[in-house]
N, C-alpha and C positions, 0 to 999 in steps of 0.2 A: 375641507375634510381633514381631520386630525389623523396623522399616520402613527404607526407604532414601530419606531426604529429599534434596532438591537443596540443597547447602550455600549456593548463591546466594540461596535463598529464606528463609534463616534469619538472624536477628539474632545476631551473635557479639559477645561482649565479652571483653576481655583480663583475665587474672587480676590481682588486686591484688598478687600476689607477683612479677609480671613486672618485669624490671629497667628498663623504659622506654627502654633503649638500643638496641632492635631485636635484642637477643640472645635470651635465654631467655624467650620469650613464648608462653604457652599461652592459647588462647581456648576459651570454652565457650558454649553456647546455653541460657541460663536459661529463656527463654520456651518453647522446645521441651521442656525438662525438665518444666516445670510442666504443659504440655498433654498430654504422653505418658508421662512417667516415664522416658524415655530421656535419658541425659546424654551429649551430643555434645562431644567435645574434639578440637581440632586445633592445628597449629603455625601461628602467625600469619605466619610467613615463607613459607608455602606454602598460601595460602587456597583454591586450586583443587585442592590435593592431597587425600589421604585424611583421614578423620577416624575417631576411635574412637567406638563406641557402647557406653556403659557402663550398668550397673544403678545404682541409688542406692547400693548397698553398694560396688560397684566404684569409683564416683566418690569416695565418702567415703574409701576406701582409698588412692586416688591422691592426694587432697588431704593425707591424713595422712602419706603417704610423702614428698611434696614438702616439707611443713613440717619433717619430721625430717632430711631429707637434702639439702634445697636443690635 
């Protein structure tokens, strides 16, 4: 079952692949992933906006895609 956590209650961290210039910045919630197996991903420019909830496999696929295609 996929839960709907409140993003304000979650510790988000920026991707190490983010450019640091406030541009292409993706954040994820590693503590939430460890606790639930759900991988939450969001745009750092819109912290109150929507987030994606991915499976471990989906998150791995997203990371691999980002590595290959920037």
